[in-house]
N, C-alpha and C positions, 0 to 999 in steps of 0.2 A: 644476561646482559653480552650483546655485541659490543664490544670497545672499538673505537676507530682510533689511531695515532693522530691526535691534531697539531703538535709539536713537541720536539725536544729541542729545550732550551740549554745551552752549553756558556758557562764563561770559565777561562782560567787565567790564574795569575793576573788579578785584575781589583784595582781600588774602586768602589761605587761609592759615589756620596750621596746619590740620589735615594729617596727614603722607598719610593717603589721603582720597579723595573718592569716595563711592557713586555708580556709575555705572547699576549695574542690579542689582535684586533677585534675579533669575532669567534662564538665557539659552534657558529653554522647553525644546525637545528637542532644540535645537542641538548638534553633536559638533564643530563647527570655527567658531571666531571669525575674521573680518576687521576690523582697523580703519584708517581714514583719518582721519589726524588734520593740522590744522593751526594755529597759532597762535603768539604770545610771551609770553614771561614772565620774569622777574627776581627775584634776592633782594631783598627790600625795603630800602633803606639800604644797598646794597652795590656796591664798586667792579667786582666781577663782572659779565661781559658778559651781554644778551638772552639768552635763548636759546629755540629752535624746537623742534617735538618729537624732531628729531635731535638735539639738546643744543647745546653749546657745543665742535663738535669741536677736537681739540687742545689744548685748555686743560689745563694739569696744575694738578690739585688735590690733596690730601693724601687717601687712601684713607676716611678718619675723615670726610669730607664727603659720603662717595657713600653711598648706599643701595645700589646694585647697581655692584659693582667689575668693571671691563671695561667699563663702558659709560659714555657721554658725560657731563660734569657739566650736568644741567638736562635732562637726555634724560625723554620721557614713558615712564611707569614703568604697568604694569598687575600686578595678582593678583585671583586668584579666591578667596574665602573671607575667614576673619577679620575684623578689623573695623578702622572708620576710625582708630584707636587704637595698635593692634599694631606694633610698633617691631623686628621680627625682621630682620635682617640678616643673607643669606647670606654664607657665606665667599667664595665663586666664582660668578660670573654662568652661567647654564644657558640653552640655545637651549630648552629642556624645559619644558612649563607644568605645574607641580606646584600642589595647592593651599597656600593662604598662603606661596607664595613670588615676588617680584617678577620679573617677566621684561620686557624692553624692546620697547615696543609702535613708539616711533619713528613717522615721519609715515606707515609703512605697514609692517602685519604682518599674518600668517595663523596661527593657531595652532590644533593639534588638543587637543581639551577632554579632563582626564583620564577614562576612564570613571566612569559615573552621577554628573557633576557636577549637584550640586545646591546651590550656593553662589553669593552674590553675586559681583559684577565692581566692583572697585576700578581707579581709576588715581590716579597721582601723580607726582612729580617727583625726578629723581635727583640730589638734595640731601637733606643733614639740616637743612641751614639754614632756618629760616621766619622770620616770613612770605614767601612767596612772592606776588610783585604780579603776577597774570595782566591782561595789555592785552587779549589776546583769544584765546578757545580754542573750538575746534571738531573735537570726537571722534565721528564716524560710528561704529557698532559694527553689523556684520552677521552672521547666524547661517545656519549651513547644517548639515544633517542627512544624513549619508552611512551607510548602511546596507551593511555588507558581507557 
C-alpha cells in the first residue's frame, strides 16, 4: 500500500474538555487510514494514572467511565462523522469502522473506511471524565486508496 501523510496533529501542555477533537475535515479519496500515535495524558485533578495511546492496561474502572467498553481506560479513540459534542456511547466495542461510532486507535491502527465516506475525522480519549490534561500528543494520519 502506498500511504500518503494526511495530517500530523499535535497538542502539548493543554487541558481539553471536549469529548472529541477535530483532526481532519476530509480524508480526500482514501479508502484506508493508518494512525501512528504517541504521547501522555491524564484526567485533570485525578488519582488515575497517566495514559498513553494504548491506555492504562489492567486498570479496572466502571463501564460508566468508558466511552468504548472493552478498550483500556484512557486509550486513544477515533470516529468518523458526527460532531465534537456528540456523546453516543456504544453498547460494545467493534473492530469495524462505522460512521459516528468510536473505534480504538491506540499507538498504531489501520482501518478500512466505510464506502463513500465523506465526513470529518475526530480523536478522543476513552474516558467520560473531563477535563483531560494532555502533556504531549502526536498523531500522524496516513491515507491510501485501494481500488479493487
